[in-house]
C-alpha atoms as one frame of an Amber mdcrd trajectory, in Angstrom:
protein
  59.166  -7.745  72.716  59.962 -10.700  70.465  58.304 -13.040  72.940  55.086
 -10.984  72.890  55.057 -11.061  69.093  55.627 -14.830  69.160  52.722 -15.333
  71.605  50.455 -13.104  69.518  51.245 -15.002  66.324  50.691 -18.341  68.050
  47.298 -17.283  69.380  46.349 -15.857  65.974  47.335 -19.101  64.241  45.309
 -21.198  66.686  42.254 -18.975  66.206  42.644 -19.086  62.432  42.857 -22.876
  62.421  39.854 -23.148  64.716  37.688 -20.760  62.732  38.636 -21.739  59.192
  40.311 -25.114  59.088  37.928 -26.461  61.722  34.944 -25.288  59.754  36.387
 -26.774  56.568  36.735 -30.202  58.155  33.184 -29.904  59.439  32.001 -29.053
  55.929  33.632 -32.245  54.662  31.049 -34.190  56.675  28.206 -32.617  54.680
  26.744 -33.425  51.296  25.357 -30.113  49.951  22.624 -30.287  47.343  21.230
 -27.328  45.401  17.439 -27.131  45.310  14.865 -24.884  43.667  12.378 -24.751
  46.555   9.361 -24.333  44.246   9.238 -27.848  42.784   6.751 -29.991  44.720
   6.861 -32.922  45.344  10.598 -33.131  44.549  11.763 -30.274  46.787   9.755
 -27.420  48.302   9.120 -25.452  51.486   6.952 -27.396  53.929   4.536 -26.082
  56.538   7.295 -25.525  59.111   9.512 -23.645  56.643  11.907 -26.549  56.058
  12.664 -27.911  52.599  10.907 -31.260  52.125  10.049 -33.554  49.241  10.687
 -36.818  47.441  14.199 -35.867  46.360  15.025 -34.601  49.853  13.978 -37.881
  51.490  15.861 -39.848  48.850  18.989 -37.707  49.338  18.780 -38.258  53.098
  18.791 -42.035  52.584  21.746 -41.777  50.191  23.637 -39.650  52.733  23.141
 -42.344  55.378  24.761 -44.887  53.085  27.583 -42.465  52.194  28.184 -41.563
  55.849  27.404 -37.884  55.250  25.011 -35.309  56.627  22.617 -33.713  54.159
  22.709 -29.934  53.762  20.078 -28.311  51.553  21.001 -25.101  49.759  18.206
 -23.164  47.986  19.503 -21.893  44.626  18.439 -19.825  41.641  17.761 -22.416
  38.952  19.318 -20.164  36.314  22.653 -20.276  38.166  22.788 -24.021  38.831
  25.872 -24.641  36.647  27.704 -21.747  38.293  26.797 -23.083  41.750  28.505
 -26.357  40.852  31.486 -24.855  39.051  32.291 -22.544  41.966  31.954 -25.408
  44.506  29.080 -23.699  46.321  27.196 -27.010  46.229  28.165 -30.660  45.726
  25.213 -31.695  43.577  21.953 -30.593  41.978  19.188 -32.959  43.073  15.843
 -31.448  42.222  13.852 -33.339  39.603  16.381 -32.286  36.976  15.947 -33.793
  33.517  18.693 -35.254  31.358  19.723 -33.334  28.230  22.884 -33.613  26.106
  23.612 -29.946  26.868  23.561 -30.570  30.614  25.662 -33.667  30.080  28.313
 -31.449  28.435  28.330 -28.926  31.283  27.926 -31.263  34.267  28.548 -34.906
  35.189  25.171 -36.659  35.359  24.263 -39.833  37.198  22.172 -42.661  35.820
  18.454 -41.930  35.681  16.453 -42.644  38.820  12.984 -41.640  37.574  11.142
 -41.120  34.289   8.844 -38.197  33.694   6.626 -36.722  30.962   6.472 -33.112
  29.846   2.748 -32.371  29.571   0.499 -29.415  28.848  -2.054 -28.147  31.363
  -5.130 -26.142  30.344  -8.240 -24.874  32.124 -10.856 -27.527  32.801 -13.546
 -25.723  30.804 -11.239 -24.805  27.910 -12.214 -26.071  24.477  -8.828 -27.767
  24.139  -8.517 -31.550  24.069  -5.289 -32.239  22.144  -2.060 -30.608  20.997
  -3.545 -29.524  17.658  -6.025 -27.306  19.497  -3.120 -25.204  20.790  -2.247
 -23.708  17.405  -1.966 -19.914  17.646  -2.513 -20.040  21.406  -0.520 -18.373
  24.209   1.606 -20.906  26.101   3.880 -20.386  29.109   6.456 -22.398  31.047
   9.172 -22.159  33.683  12.319 -20.399  32.520  15.346 -22.676  32.246  13.294
 -25.881  32.454  13.577 -28.761  29.989   9.847 -28.436  29.476  10.381 -24.944
  28.105  13.235 -26.140  25.891  11.096 -29.016  24.626   8.165 -26.708  23.971
  10.169 -24.199  21.951  11.418 -26.864  19.583   8.222 -28.897  19.294   5.498
 -28.417  16.681   3.275 -27.077  19.472   5.775 -24.349  20.311   6.488 -23.463
  16.697   2.768 -23.037  16.020   2.050 -21.124  19.235   1.021 -17.475  19.148
   3.353 -16.527  22.029   5.619 -18.389  24.457   6.172 -16.757  27.830   8.880
 -17.732  30.342   8.117 -17.298  34.048   9.930 -17.957  37.321   7.940 -20.900
  38.669   5.250 -23.462  37.925   2.906 -21.606  40.295   3.218 -18.460  38.193
   2.499 -20.536  35.074  -0.671 -22.055  36.544  -1.839 -18.584  37.607  -1.299
 -17.461  34.011  -3.611 -20.193  32.764  -6.177 -19.628  35.512  -6.403 -15.905
  34.684  -6.614 -16.612  30.957  -3.382 -14.788  30.144  -2.096 -18.039  28.610
  -4.181 -20.931  27.295  -1.711 -23.628  28.422   1.479 -24.244  30.367   4.113
 -26.948  29.968   5.030 -28.750  33.213   6.542 -31.940  34.628   3.721 -34.442
  35.022   4.929 -35.855  38.345   5.160 -32.335  39.776   1.815 -31.052  38.564
  -0.128 -34.173  39.551   1.135 -33.839  43.122   0.268 -30.148  43.146  -3.254
 -30.814  41.857  -3.885 -33.468  44.506  -2.414 -31.384  47.313  -4.436 -28.286
  46.436  -7.614 -29.946  45.043  -7.225 -28.282  41.634  -8.596 -31.124  39.513
 -11.771 -29.103  38.947  -9.823 -26.079  37.701  -7.307 -27.673  35.324  -6.845
 -30.702  33.120  -3.756 -32.416  31.711  -3.753 -33.220  27.994  -3.205 -36.905
  27.222  -0.458 -36.282  24.663   2.965 -35.422  26.037   5.557 -33.211  24.394
   8.465 -35.369  25.499   9.433 -38.130  27.931  12.579 -37.562  29.935  14.819
 -38.982  32.658  15.468 -37.411  36.058  19.161 -37.368  36.998  21.502 -35.954
  39.638  24.281 -33.559  38.590  27.749 -32.985  40.049  30.593 -30.759  38.893
  31.973 -31.731  35.508  34.753 -34.278  35.946  33.914 -35.182  39.550  33.407
 -38.839  38.658  34.368 -40.040  42.130  31.408 -38.293  43.751  29.116 -39.329
  40.892  30.041 -43.004  41.403  29.508 -42.745  45.178  26.031 -41.292  44.673
  25.106 -44.000  42.167  26.344 -46.809  44.421  24.461 -45.414  47.428  21.320
 -44.805  45.376  21.438 -48.366  44.031  21.577 -49.682  47.591  18.614 -47.494
  48.638  16.593 -48.788  45.668  17.481 -52.422  46.393  16.631 -52.254  50.110
  13.160 -50.886  49.300  13.483 -47.479  50.947  13.311 -45.659  47.604   9.990
 -47.320  46.783   8.564 -46.392  50.186   9.573 -42.758  49.702   8.017 -42.636
  46.229   4.718 -44.099  47.476   4.665 -41.542  50.300   4.865 -38.600  47.894
   3.211 -39.717  44.639   1.288 -42.850  45.589   3.304 -45.380  43.572   6.879
 -46.587  43.146   8.163 -44.453  40.289  11.843 -44.889  41.196  13.954 -46.702
  38.632  17.687 -46.945  38.243  18.962 -47.204  34.693  21.387 -45.384  32.472
  20.073 -42.080  31.178  19.198 -42.478  27.556  21.581 -40.688  25.239  18.728
 -39.509  23.106  18.725 -36.380  21.037  17.326 -33.503  22.973  14.673 -31.333
  21.426  16.460 -28.280  22.799  18.269 -25.960  20.451  21.897 -26.867  19.914
  22.828 -23.888  17.792  25.533 -21.547  19.025  24.113 -18.485  20.682  25.109
 -15.091  19.313  25.856 -13.550  22.709  26.109  -9.938  21.558  22.942 -10.075
  19.442  20.936 -11.651  22.268  22.235  -9.108  24.795  21.486  -6.268  22.388
  17.856  -7.390  22.127  17.622  -7.481  25.916  19.263  -4.050  26.119  16.608
  -2.558  23.822  13.870  -3.730  26.198  15.752  -2.311  29.196  16.267   1.081
  27.520  12.651   1.213  26.344  11.354   0.486  29.834  13.728   2.984  31.448
  12.931   5.773  28.974   9.147   5.452  29.176   9.113   5.198  32.975  11.581
   8.036  33.522   9.775  10.417  31.168   6.375   9.659  32.743   7.228   9.299
  36.445   9.035  12.641  36.886   6.126  14.851  35.689   3.682  12.668  37.662
   5.822  13.029  40.778   5.987  16.788  40.265   2.218  16.986  39.868   1.657
  14.921  43.037   4.059  17.171  44.921   2.108  20.329  44.085  -1.311  18.682
  44.564  -0.305  17.918  48.153  -0.008  21.655  48.758  -3.596  22.531  47.832
  -6.147  23.243  50.550  -8.408  20.232  49.930  -7.529  17.952  52.828  -9.018
  14.819  51.242  -6.720  15.150  48.212  -3.678  15.469  50.480  -4.754  12.414
  52.518  -5.239  10.302  49.381  -1.854  11.315  47.927  -0.111  10.674  51.251
  -1.725   7.222  51.414  -0.639   6.440  47.833   2.951   7.499  48.517   2.975
   5.517  51.781   1.873   2.339  49.980   4.268   2.771  47.039   7.283   3.461
  49.235   6.370   0.887  51.880   5.959  -2.180  49.657   8.475  -3.838  47.290
   8.271  -2.914  43.625   8.280  -6.619  42.740   5.147  -7.140  44.847   3.463
  -4.202  43.124   4.187  -5.687  39.704   2.748  -9.047  40.785  -0.333  -7.362
  42.228  -1.091  -5.397  39.053  -0.613  -8.396  36.782  -2.052 -11.227  38.887
  -3.809  -9.832  41.962  -5.888  -7.057  40.414  -7.555  -9.325  37.801  -8.527
 -11.767  40.566 -10.169  -8.962  42.551 -11.642  -7.124  39.555 -11.882  -9.376
  36.449 -12.834  -6.430  34.254  -9.439  -4.811  34.946  -7.411  -7.683  33.484
  -4.490  -6.477  31.339  -2.580  -9.066  29.308   0.105  -6.794  27.875   3.065
  -7.694  30.097   5.279  -4.782  29.150   2.438  -2.309  29.676   1.714  -3.690
  33.153   5.406  -3.431  34.031   5.518   0.166  32.805   2.472   1.122  34.882
   3.943  -0.466  38.026   7.292   1.291  37.552   5.691   4.675  36.869   3.429
   4.477  39.929   6.317   3.387  42.149   8.903   5.914  40.992   6.400   8.797
  40.845   5.926   8.372  44.602   9.676   8.605  45.211  10.057  11.604  42.904
   7.139  13.318  44.672   9.010  13.022  47.967  12.220  14.306  46.373  10.405
  17.360  44.978   8.682  17.963  48.317  12.088  18.162  49.965  13.272  20.501
  47.221  10.348  22.889  47.697  11.019  23.010  51.422  14.488  24.339  50.612
  13.087  27.234  48.548  13.248  30.412  50.626   9.852  31.364  52.093  10.471
  34.916  50.953  10.047  33.712  47.358   6.481  32.613  48.044   5.702  35.872
  49.861   7.104  37.890  46.951   4.914  35.951  44.515   1.827  36.869  46.563
   2.835  40.527  46.908   3.622  40.918  43.216   0.470  38.928  42.295   2.371
  36.712  39.901   0.084  34.054  38.333   0.525  30.669  40.032   1.393  28.738
  36.857   4.012  31.309  35.896   5.440  31.365  39.430   5.708  27.578  39.569
   7.488  27.120  36.253   9.596  30.294  36.239  10.496  30.700  39.926   9.810
  27.668  42.144  10.800  24.715  39.915  14.196  26.151  38.770  15.223  26.794
  42.402  13.857  23.433  43.514  15.832  21.573  40.830  19.128  22.903  42.154
  18.481  21.011  45.374  16.825  17.959  43.823  19.208  17.112  40.960  21.502
  14.753  42.959  18.502  12.821  44.310  16.869  12.659  40.867  20.152  11.315
  39.508  20.260   8.610  42.195  16.671   7.528  41.468  17.396   7.449  37.735
  20.351   5.143  38.285  18.206   2.951  40.549  15.545   2.781  37.823  18.090
   1.444  35.330  18.950  -1.423  37.665  15.360  -2.074  38.744  14.287  -2.691
  35.139  15.429  -6.303  35.684  12.344  -6.814  37.886  10.051  -6.755  34.866
  11.051 -10.346  34.170   8.641 -11.309  36.965   5.821 -10.980  34.407   7.716
 -12.689  31.606   9.397  -9.751  29.821  12.964 -10.635  28.829  15.343  -7.698
  29.423  19.125  -7.357  29.620  19.875  -9.195  32.874  17.462 -12.049  32.162
  18.968 -12.450  28.700  22.423 -12.728  30.259  21.148 -15.291  32.791  19.561
 -17.367  30.026  22.819 -17.453  28.050  24.873 -18.346  31.133  22.414 -21.119
  31.991  22.825 -22.549  28.495  26.578 -22.145  28.087  27.855 -22.197  31.715
  30.056 -19.263  30.659  30.152 -16.174  32.892  31.087 -13.791  30.029  27.477
 -12.601  29.426  27.300 -11.454  33.068  30.492  -9.435  32.590  29.154  -7.855
  29.385  25.802  -7.075  31.055  27.596  -5.502  34.022  29.665  -3.339  31.653
  26.497  -2.192  29.866  24.766  -1.272  33.136  27.885   0.619  34.258  28.017
   2.481  30.967  24.362   3.522  31.133  24.638   4.645  34.765  27.865   6.533
  34.026  26.171   8.404  31.170  23.288   9.355  33.473  25.733  10.627  36.103
  27.600  12.635  33.455  24.402  14.234  32.114  23.304  15.281  35.591  26.739
  16.728  36.395  26.475  18.885  33.273  23.002  20.015  34.379  24.293  20.809
  37.862  27.080  22.935  36.396  24.616  24.817  34.199  22.474  25.560  37.229
  25.640  26.475  39.145  24.838  23.867  41.786  27.304  23.762  44.660
């Protein structure tokens, strides 16, 4: 018996070493860089689905010198500090600009490229300089140095509104649709994008920049050994001419330099963030969105449910088609379509109120789900009830509200509760059109402070809200004597 146990443990140990220790040693051969795959020409998805770009080619050359294999890891730009601090990646190499705040949270290499933060407007816009942007709507990518520079520049302070979006593509769409008059972007990125997509006739870049900045590579704070290795390898790649060749391939000229990042004062806000106040403001938006959508989508779902039961076949077909589309496509896609797609198809239907568009998308989506829930509830109402209504000639409106709905709710309450909880969590999707709610607020604070506490607080708030919803529905179930 002891021998069998010994053999089992030996085999287990060998398998463990092969699966885990072997994979760890293999990982040591890789240099993992975090990349936002929406930043052409620095790093983006190519035609074959692989991540390509100037930074990718440069990192490959550096890896050859370091004797490593390059591994590219797509990341959420808002979580870049956490990716480094939790050792998910070795470095951030993605056209990232130097700021004193980033220098405090990460170890930054010397600068390898210089870039300008510029403003892009429509070609036919009556805007030729920064002064023309007073009281205008301006947008930019969330978490970017361009956005930080904008907020603390005279242009940003005099702007009518500043909207933060997920990517440069979203920002350019904003300007194209007239929802914003200008967007702040990295010049090297936007010039490549214009050339690649022949957009010179649609947009123009203002001559005046908001700020000039240095591109750097970031590693985990305190990992000076890796930082030095990257710098030494990068210096060799610059000196042997490969860096210049890569730059010319992507942007047409040798823009690669290698000098110490300037320790200049950043235009970003250095004030301490009041975490609880910021989260409270985000919470108000979340609760407002949830309340409006919940109050509107349930009656709409109920109405759709009963309209499907009328004899007009065309009405039933149209409602079935609507429910099929709403349930068969992602809510995020529906929000994008209402805000960006619909105005492109029908310019007269353009709506610039971001919160309103989000509310409409949520109501339409959740009404479809509630309609299906109520349909299932009605099916569970005894057929004898409907026959009794006909025999007794009870008016339809009175029968629906006094007889059918109360019995239907007994069956539907658990499902309504589940959808309500899902709605609370889905409110985070409204950030896709630039509305800052609870989760996005927490992400912004974490991105600034590299402290995970705001995530914990946000999670506690979501749990509290969902627990209250569950409690309310349990009370309702007890009142209806639901078993």
